[in-house]
LUMFI-476202 format. One line per field, with one value per residue (C-alpha): z, y, x. Coordinates in steps of 0.02 Angstrom, whole numbers. Layout:
<recs>
z: (Z  ...)
y: (Y  ...)
x: (X  ...)
</recs>
This chain:
<recs>
z: (2018  1866  1949  1859  1712  1637  1489  1364  1230  1206  1333  1289  1298  1172  1297  1293  1453  1528  1690  1779  1727  1799  1701  1685  1667  1572  1679  1749  1928  2026  2124  2288  2256  2228  2412  2450  2292  2292  2465  2531  2377  2379  2562  2528  2383  2447  2579  2691  2642  2589  2441  2278  2151  2000  2054  2055  1898  1988  2145  2284  2449  2486  2338  2330  2188  2221  2122  2183  2098  2075  2004  1886  1944  1773  1592  1538  1383  1238  1201  1037  1016  891  831  922  1085  1070  1054  1206  1311  1258  1298  1476  1519  1423  1437  1542  1386  1215  1063  888  730  660  493  514  696  850  999  1175  1312  1486  1559  1734  1837  1747  1856  1831  1913  1971  2029  2197  2304  2487  2597  2642  2800  2738  2664  2692  2620  2584  2399  2266  2234  2133  1958  1965  1789  1733  1565  1642  1692  1511  1503  1332  1327  1241  1387  1513  1427  1420  1598  1769  1871  1999  1859  1831  2016  2008  1854  1931  2102  2018  1915  2071  2165  2020  2009  2196  2164  2031  1890  1753  1625  1695  1549  1641  1754  1613  1615  1782  1786  1662  1604  1701  1864  1876  1941  2022  2176  2190  2229  2279  2396  2260  2095  1967  2060  1921  1798  1913  1917  1729  1706  1833  1842  1679  1576  1669  1620  1440  1429  1297  1380  1314  1260  1359  1526  1612  1600  1693  1847  1875  2019  1915  1771  1857  1869  1688  1630  1731  1641  1468  1477  1580  1616  1483  1612  1601  1784  1923  1926  2096  2119  2289  2383  2570  2592  2697  2724  2539  2526  2675  2596  2434  2524  2602  2432  2358  2497  2484  2295  2304  2444  2351  2201  2081  2054  2104  2087  2134  2127  2280  2347  2340  2268  2294  2246  2330  2258  2320  2320  2439  2545  2569  2614  2737  2820  2829  2921  3038  2995  2947  3043  3012  2947  3011  3188  3179  3116  3257  3379  3299  3207  3038  2903  2947  3129  3091  3091  3271  3305  3488  3558  3669  3535  3387  3288  3131  2992  2860  2687  2559  2386  2302  2271  2355  2273  2328  2234  2325  2275  2353  2436  2317  2165  2244  2281  2108  2026  2144  2190  2358  2496  2607  2724  2758  2759  2897  2924  2855  2931  2893  3000  3008  3168  3268  3243  3226  3129  3098  2938  2987  3167  3197  3273  3365  3254  3208  3389  3334  3263  3446  3479  3561  3692  3771  3899  4054  3948  3775  3624  3567  3393  3450  3482  3325  3378  3391  3218  3151  3214  3131  2969  2977  3002  2851  2749  2800  2740  2574  2555  2581  2457  2324  2353  2340  2179  2102  2152  2071  1917  1901  1906  1782  1659  1671  1638  1488  1416  1438  1350  1208  1243  1201  1012  1023  1143  1120  1180  1334  1364  1354  1470  1601  1577  1609  1761  1829  1808  1893  2043  2053  2047  2160  2291  2280  2297  2447  2532  2499  2571  2725  2741  2724  2857  2988  2949  2898  2921  3084  3178  3048  3111  3282  3416  3540  3440  3395  3215  3276  3393  3260  3127  3246  3300  3117  3132  3311  3377  3512  3550  3643  3480  3400  3421  3327  3290  3139  3185  3063  3173  3082  3218  3253  3430  3401  3295  3399  3558  3476  3389  3549  3640  3507  3506  3694  3718  3590  3682  3850  3793  3713  3866  3819  3962  4064  4041  3867  3776  3589  3504  3401  3230  3178  3009  2956  3055  2909  2758  2794  2757  2575  2604  2490  2484  2672  2717  2570  2633  2808  2748  2666  2830  2933  2816  2824  3014  3022  2903  2984  3165  3178  3252  3187  3315  3298  3287  3310  3474  3588  3716  3726  3770  3950  3892  3810  3968  4021  3873  3963  3817  3699  3696  3592  3549  3495  3427  3328  3420  3355  3418  3411  3292  3259  3227  3185  3160  3166  3051  3078  2952  2971  2838  2827  2812  2956  2876  2997  2937  2999  2923  3020  2946  2996  2960  2798  2889  2953  2774  2718  2870  2807  2652  2646  2644  2460  2412  2511  2439  2264  2302  2378  2225  2108  2216  2206  2017  2009  2118  2011  1856  1937  1991  1813  1751  1878  1833  1648  1683  1784  1648  1510  1422  1438  1513  1691  1630  1469  1407  1309  1131  1099  1196  1240  1110  932  883  809  974  1090  1106  1120  1261  1354  1339  1380  1565  1526  1402  1457  1385  1346  1328  1149  1158  975  994  1174  1234  1306  1189  1168  1049  1060  1133  1130  1268  1371  1481  1578  1748  1706  1601  1500  1643  1762  1647  1640  1827  1847  1734  1846  2000  1916  1867  2045  2117  1993  2044  2228  2201  2108  2270  2379  2447  2455  2340  2178  2206  2278  2254  2375  2313  2409  2351  2456  2429  2530  2512  2491  2612  2750  2763  2892  2837  2963  3106  3135  3252  3120  2985  3095  3148  2972  2853  2846  2836  2653  2615  2705  2610  2445  2479  2546  2385  2273  2199  2300  2459  2530  2373  2377  2560  2522  2381  2493  2633  2511  2454  2633  2671  2509  2557  2724  2634  2500  2625  2733  2585  2530  2647  2757  2852  2906  3067  3082  3001  3077  3265  3319  3287  3170  3249  3221  3137  2954  2945  2938  2765  2653  2477  2370  2186  2111  1974  1842  1930  1982  2169  2264  2436  2567  2734  2901  3077  3138  2971  2881  3005  2994  2805  2800  2902  2764  2633  2531  2435  2317  2334  2189  2209  2092  2142  2057  2103  2041  2075  2260  2313  2294  2247  2263  2211  2293  2240  2359  2295)
y: (-67  -156  -304  -276  -178  -136  -241  -228  -361  -548  -653  -800  -912  -804  -731  -545  -458  -283  -263  -297  -434  -497  -408  -564  -704  -606  -685  -588  -522  -473  -310  -400  -517  -383  -360  -545  -582  -439  -360  -461  -429  -243  -227  -319  -205  -32  85  43  -125  -215  -128  -204  -203  -194  -20  45  -25  -181  -100  -229  -168  -347  -331  -146  -116  -27  -4  -42  19  -118  -115  -255  -361  -441  -409  -453  -546  -428  -375  -321  -143  -3  116  263  168  101  279  330  189  243  425  382  243  291  162  48  -10  -76  -49  -119  -158  -333  -357  -200  -232  -160  -250  -180  -259  -185  -202  -228  -69  -18  24  -51  -21  -187  -203  -277  -294  -259  -297  -130  -123  -4  -135  -47  110  187  151  187  39  -100  -97  89  158  339  275  216  396  453  512  465  337  457  578  438  389  570  632  585  475  613  720  584  585  775  765  635  718  885  804  722  888  970  831  845  1029  985  1044  914  1032  1157  1275  1314  1426  1552  1578  1665  1732  1790  1669  1775  1743  1556  1504  1366  1365  1177  1119  977  936  858  851  711  581  452  586  630  447  433  594  558  369  298  433  399  217  270  203  266  392  534  690  811  720  876  967  826  854  1033  1061  1179  1055  960  1119  1157  989  1017  1182  1117  964  1028  1215  1330  1468  1623  1667  1670  1523  1509  1335  1313  1200  1173  991  903  1065  1105  1085  1200  1334  1308  1341  1500  1562  1525  1617  1768  1772  1771  1899  2014  2015  1937  1786  1718  1530  1437  1255  1214  1060  955  797  685  511  365  301  201  352  454  302  264  442  463  305  375  525  404  491  334  174  14  -122  -260  -191  -172  -350  -411  -334  -427  -282  -290  -158  -69  -51  30  211  251  438  495  322  275  159  278  257  364  407  292  360  366  433  527  694  801  943  1071  1200  1367  1514  1665  1629  1749  1653  1486  1546  1622  1460  1351  1239  1149  1236  1105  1221  1396  1431  1560  1579  1520  1549  1497  1525  1483  1451  1504  1479  1299  1169  1037  1052  917  975  1036  1209  1316  1470  1440  1477  1660  1650  1665  1821  1967  2102  2098  2223  2192  2195  2121  2235  2296  2238  2061  2101  2062  2183  2324  2285  2278  2454  2516  2434  2514  2685  2656  2603  2762  2861  2768  2811  2994  2978  2909  3053  3179  3095  3122  3305  3319  3226  3346  3495  3409  3373  3551  3619  3507  3558  3742  3725  3623  3474  3350  3334  3231  3160  2990  3058  3133  2967  2872  2996  2974  2784  2778  2891  2789  2631  2713  2761  2586  2500  2622  2605  2416  2429  2544  2428  2276  2371  2410  2229  2170  2294  2256  2072  2003  2125  2213  2116  2134  2224  2247  2181  2173  2033  1870  1815  1653  1744  1872  1742  1651  1813  1849  1712  1748  1605  1596  1488  1372  1330  1238  1061  962  979  885  837  828  675  591  463  533  564  748  801  732  810  977  988  949  1083  1215  1181  1170  1334  1423  1368  1416  1588  1630  1580  1417  1353  1219  1051  1096  974  977  807  762  681  582  513  465  304  255  347  359  520  578  727  868  805  785  944  921  748  817  961  835  738  894  940  763  771  943  893  724  768  612  625  478  391  340  152  117  211  60  188  374  425  483  638  701  691  867  944  974  1044  896  729  588  470  293  261  365  479  536  713  821  939  1020  1205  1224  1127  1180  1092  1094  1049  1045  1023  1000  1167  1258  1260  1274  1302  1298  1310  1355  1275  1323  1238  1302  1342  1501  1567  1488  1557  1733  1704  1755  1611  1634  1652  1497  1393  1444  1404  1234  1191  1229  1128  978  997  1003  851  754  803  755  588  554  600  481  343  363  354  195  111  167  280  432  468  531  664  751  795  958  961  1144  1306  1381  1515  1517  1589  1737  1765  1745  1924  1990  1866  1909  2097  2105  2074  2052  1909  1759  1590  1520  1342  1293  1161  1115  1083  1019  1126  1294  1426  1612  1662  1843  1920  2103  2096  2253  2223  2372  2361  2519  2480  2604  2603  2651  2795  2859  2847  2942  3078  3087  3105  3243  3335  3319  3386  3530  3571  3566  3672  3803  3841  3844  3671  3682  3603  3686  3791  3678  3525  3440  3324  3186  3073  2928  2800  2640  2497  2339  2246  2372  2313  2174  2074  1936  2057  2028  2177  2293  2223  2233  2414  2478  2376  2332  2150  2176  2247  2103  1975  2059  2074  1898  1831  1921  1835  1952  1997  2106  2214  2230  2284  2406  2485  2511  2579  2706  2755  2785  2890  2985  3021  3093  3204  3258  3311  3396  3493  3564  3710  3710  3862  3779  3686  3522  3384  3227  3245  3067  3077  2989  2820  2827  2673  2689  2560  2700  2745  2602  2579  2451  2417  2502  2434  2495  2409  2575  2601  2698  2777  2747  2838  2776  2839  2982  2991  3022  3158  3243  3248  3312  3464  3514  3516  3376  3282  3178  3086  2998  2883  2788  2654  2588  2456  2510  2378  2360  2498  2554  2731  2815  2983  3050  3202  3276  3398)
x: (-1387  -1452  -1539  -1704  -1765  -1933  -1986  -2129  -2141  -2125  -2032  -1922  -2074  -2166  -2290  -2328  -2274  -2264  -2169  -2006  -1887  -1724  -1588  -1479  -1605  -1737  -1873  -2022  -2010  -2165  -2159  -2191  -2044  -1913  -1870  -1854  -1756  -1631  -1624  -1478  -1373  -1417  -1363  -1200  -1154  -1205  -1138  -989  -915  -758  -679  -740  -597  -715  -766  -587  -506  -450  -378  -369  -296  -242  -125  -87  33  197  357  533  692  823  999  1049  1195  1220  1173  997  941  899  721  641  578  556  691  613  597  773  836  735  809  983  947  894  1017  1174  1313  1204  1112  1161  1050  1075  979  955  867  760  715  798  871  897  1003  1008  1182  1249  1221  1061  911  738  570  497  315  273  116  90  -58  -133  -240  -376  -493  -661  -742  -911  -935  -1064  -1178  -1101  -1174  -1212  -1208  -1221  -1279  -1443  -1477  -1464  -1283  -1210  -1070  -951  -970  -945  -782  -726  -752  -689  -809  -833  -907  -1037  -1080  -1101  -1212  -1328  -1339  -1378  -1515  -1588  -1587  -1677  -1807  -1836  -1867  -1996  -1881  -1884  -1807  -1679  -1716  -1879  -1775  -1766  -1954  -1930  -1752  -1621  -1486  -1360  -1454  -1422  -1251  -1150  -1038  -1009  -833  -721  -579  -472  -564  -546  -443  -448  -395  -249  -197  -207  -108  29  40  -22  61  223  208  183  6  -114  -232  -338  -245  -355  -345  -278  -446  -534  -425  -481  -604  -710  -726  -868  -973  -929  -997  -1156  -1181  -1135  -1247  -1393  -1407  -1333  -1331  -1222  -1225  -1094  -973  -889  -815  -735  -616  -612  -562  -694  -792  -807  -996  -1025  -916  -1013  -1178  -1108  -1048  -1219  -1310  -1194  -1212  -1402  -1411  -1291  -1409  -1284  -1397  -1566  -1534  -1374  -1324  -1218  -1133  -977  -904  -753  -699  -613  -450  -303  -185  -292  -331  -147  -100  -244  -181  -5  -78  -169  -332  -429  -463  -366  -481  -367  -371  -559  -582  -468  -591  -735  -814  -899  -867  -1029  -974  -806  -865  -912  -924  -920  -880  -734  -665  -675  -516  -524  -643  -713  -677  -820  -855  -997  -1080  -1211  -1306  -1434  -1537  -1537  -1645  -1726  -1893  -1981  -1920  -1964  -2141  -2161  -2103  -2203  -2056  -2057  -1960  -1878  -1785  -1723  -1536  -1542  -1355  -1189  -1019  -840  -686  -502  -406  -255  -68  -12  86  -47  -150  -278  -303  -482  -497  -623  -624  -806  -848  -843  -1019  -1075  -970  -1062  -1045  -1216  -1276  -1379  -1536  -1565  -1557  -1728  -1677  -1705  -1889  -1987  -2123  -1996  -1930  -2107  -2138  -1979  -2031  -2202  -2123  -2011  -2162  -2251  -2100  -2104  -2289  -2246  -2103  -2221  -2342  -2201  -2141  -2312  -2300  -2129  -2190  -2335  -2215  -2098  -2237  -2302  -2128  -2100  -2269  -2230  -2062  -2138  -2026  -2164  -2178  -2337  -2465  -2384  -2219  -2302  -2390  -2224  -2139  -2275  -2270  -2082  -2094  -2240  -2139  -1990  -2097  -2168  -2000  -1912  -2049  -2030  -1842  -1853  -1975  -1864  -1717  -1821  -1875  -1695  -1640  -1772  -1799  -1629  -1487  -1529  -1395  -1257  -1102  -1182  -1062  -1207  -1291  -1204  -1230  -1306  -1426  -1471  -1508  -1625  -1709  -1750  -1881  -1931  -1823  -1691  -1541  -1660  -1748  -1600  -1663  -1530  -1345  -1279  -1102  -958  -931  -788  -755  -582  -521  -484  -634  -777  -708  -669  -837  -933  -833  -874  -1061  -1075  -980  -1089  -1245  -1174  -1115  -1281  -1381  -1463  -1570  -1480  -1565  -1626  -1514  -1483  -1484  -1330  -1344  -1189  -1237  -1062  -1084  -1196  -1125  -940  -848  -861  -745  -802  -982  -998  -1093  -1211  -1258  -1274  -1384  -1499  -1506  -1545  -1687  -1758  -1755  -1836  -1975  -2010  -1974  -1864  -1690  -1588  -1480  -1299  -1326  -1141  -1133  -1114  -1061  -1021  -845  -827  -732  -893  -999  -949  -1039  -1203  -1302  -1276  -1366  -1289  -1435  -1396  -1570  -1693  -1814  -1983  -2012  -2168  -2079  -1911  -1887  -1703  -1542  -1360  -1237  -1048  -914  -725  -593  -405  -319  -404  -576  -722  -900  -1079  -1253  -1410  -1566  -1743  -1908  -1988  -2150  -2066  -2069  -2232  -2324  -2289  -2396  -2577  -2700  -2744  -2561  -2514  -2654  -2603  -2422  -2467  -2572  -2427  -2308  -2424  -2430  -2241  -2221  -2344  -2247  -2082  -2155  -2210  -2036  -1957  -2080  -2044  -1858  -1876  -1977  -1860  -1985  -1873  -1701  -1685  -1563  -1606  -1432  -1443  -1382  -1420  -1426  -1595  -1566  -1501  -1333  -1425  -1518  -1370  -1311  -1488  -1523  -1363  -1388  -1574  -1608  -1793  -1765  -1869  -1912  -2083  -2140  -2177  -2314  -2293  -2106  -2123  -1978  -1932  -1866  -1841  -1979  -1925  -1769  -1814  -1944  -1952  -2104  -2164  -2243  -2341  -2494  -2596  -2721  -2580  -2531  -2709  -2725  -2562  -2634  -2786  -2675  -2576  -2735  -2801  -2639  -2643  -2821  -2776  -2621  -2720  -2815  -2659  -2687  -2876  -3001  -3047  -3202  -3333  -3225  -3105  -2969  -2880  -2739  -2673  -2537  -2513  -2390  -2489  -2376  -2414  -2594  -2600  -2750  -2712  -2745  -2930  -2945  -2873  -2988  -3144  -3106  -3077  -3183  -3367  -3423  -3469  -3297  -3212  -3314  -3274  -3086  -3067  -3142  -3016  -2862  -2751  -2848  -2710  -2703  -2892  -2890  -2748  -2850  -3000  -2891  -2817  -2990  -3047  -2894  -2917  -3098  -3040  -2914  -3038  -3171  -3041  -2969  -3137  -3113  -2959  -3021  -3182  -3208  -3113  -3215  -3137  -3129  -3088  -2901  -2782  -2814  -3001  -3077  -3124  -3263  -3392  -3324  -3376  -3307  -3397  -3417  -3569  -3680  -3557  -3411  -3333  -3305  -3437  -3427  -3561  -3547  -3614  -3633  -3524  -3432  -3596  -3643  -3472  -3473  -3652  -3599  -3476  -3611  -3531  -3663  -3557  -3392  -3308  -3159  -3046  -2920  -2765  -2637  -2467  -2337  -2309  -2426  -2606  -2658  -2827  -2896  -3055  -3155  -3282  -3416)
</recs>
């Protein structure tokens, strides 16, 4: 707001000083005095308050300008003008105007019967709005003055809110995204209900009055222009651009578009949100629709501006208009964990819906009730049981393991065929062929597993009429309809909306079997913020996340009562004061917009994702989050003290003109951080990193040789040698199941694996080795008596695989396993282990 600023140098009295000073007086201000000195002024000039004309180019609702057409009843005195303008007056008014030249100047006289537009002022009764803080300046954030003069104010709000969302994500330089994803995988779905309202006024009103305005004002009215400026000044991405419009539900639609875009694979990171401004034109037309509350009537009842937005009360009388922007950074959980950015919440479900036949554009509807649609039987679907889905996933993983093994068999046959036909011109060519095929197997196995995870974790309820979308999304995380603790209401303080919204939520809970008496607490934050239209759901999403993380449910402080018509909604509690809970699991956000737009967002506590990480993975992630937050705090501190701008406006793309096409056309192109230049850049653009290393290639050769040797004996070992090959997906090894670990691994193995950077991969490698040993011993002589007699579910902790003195794995047998192997005459077992992408492979040779 510009009350204080950081100063380092000599004061007026000549004393050296480092610290805060009053921006006007230039006198030092102690930190402990800031609250006492400025709090009252800050409260008076932030949030919902009387409209301040200096924020709106002089607009004062007490003197709202209007134009009245009048017809002259007598001739006017002549006025001086230019030749061109004189001709223009004549062209418009014909014989109702005289024009003539006198000594090189032109005279114009309007005659009786001519029409003139005469300004007048009326007292408009919408005197209050939620406004940006007085003194707010985009220039303080680092946006250049020439940009500020060029763009619509709502673009400035979008730029700053985007920067704040990025900083809250620990991203101080958006170009860092391109270390982890391609430039085509970062997009924007932000939108607006109207767009650049000031630009509209300049284009329609000021241009009509022949005022001098910028020639390219049209572009600043477009709803997608705000996202374009965000990209031009901050991101330089080449990903999906999906600006949206949905009136007051715009931000909720934006979030749904972002989620769908990420889940479809078209992008990995999306900026979402909404923005809208406050201007006299919109304020007047909302009043004509009787959508907003009359300030004069509210004052007559003894209410202050901050008491005029009263959702769910008997006396609610219309919404309180506001202005601003809200932004969110959405990305897949895997990218967030890889980058080490803080995860504040899980977007578990988004829905939008229109409504039935009608004639009222503003009327709220109940179409969004369809997210609870289902035809349930007498018993719940087994798909809702997370243990059932886990079993299905394990079966699919087993099938993927078999697929990988069969692919090695096919690769062995393919390599043999190519050798026999002389297709390989050199050993290097053969090596490259095996490398590419190895990489293909790795990536395809990963893709198949991700498809299986999507199916049994996220998509199992899709297109299934027996499972409501809302129920299915909750079941993904092992939750039920009883676990929605808070409902963030669109809560506009209008008679129709608050009743309709309560009805929708209550009916959803009732239909899906929420336990009677288990009330869901309503959050009606517009009592505090007003209604920013397009930004509303973004602000609400931020509020829901704050509640879920803190466990605090904020009360509706303006709810001096709750309307009697809402008492029938048994599943909803409307708190008037904040409540500290012992924890919140999930929140359901509703948003409604003019034009039959209904939307909802289901938000779940981030712990339901973080809990799926292994301890070592989580600790590494948490460490990197702390480092990011410390870096972001330093960035924020430097911006406050004027050492660096809050927004680093980009003056060049992350690549040179010569690099551009290579970057666009190479999906593997990634940036690096240049310490010398202190910036991110594309050092090379022809990167083609392979997931298959030379070690992987050599291990694949060994597998192929082993398979050839086994095949030569019709499936048996070669001579006095048995061969076993086993493949396991790393993710299929449940290292958090202590019973599983104890049954299959020795204490020494457990200690070794737990100490590794990736314990699960280490356990998977040893598991493969044990299975390979079983296969190798069994294949030595398939006609002999069965070696392993305890069945497929027998524990494997009697087969121990530990690193020998050379570092290579060695097999030590114990107990019944040792006795069984001794009967076969096997005296030596060699194993080798490799981790290829998402799976582990082991080859065992028994002699």
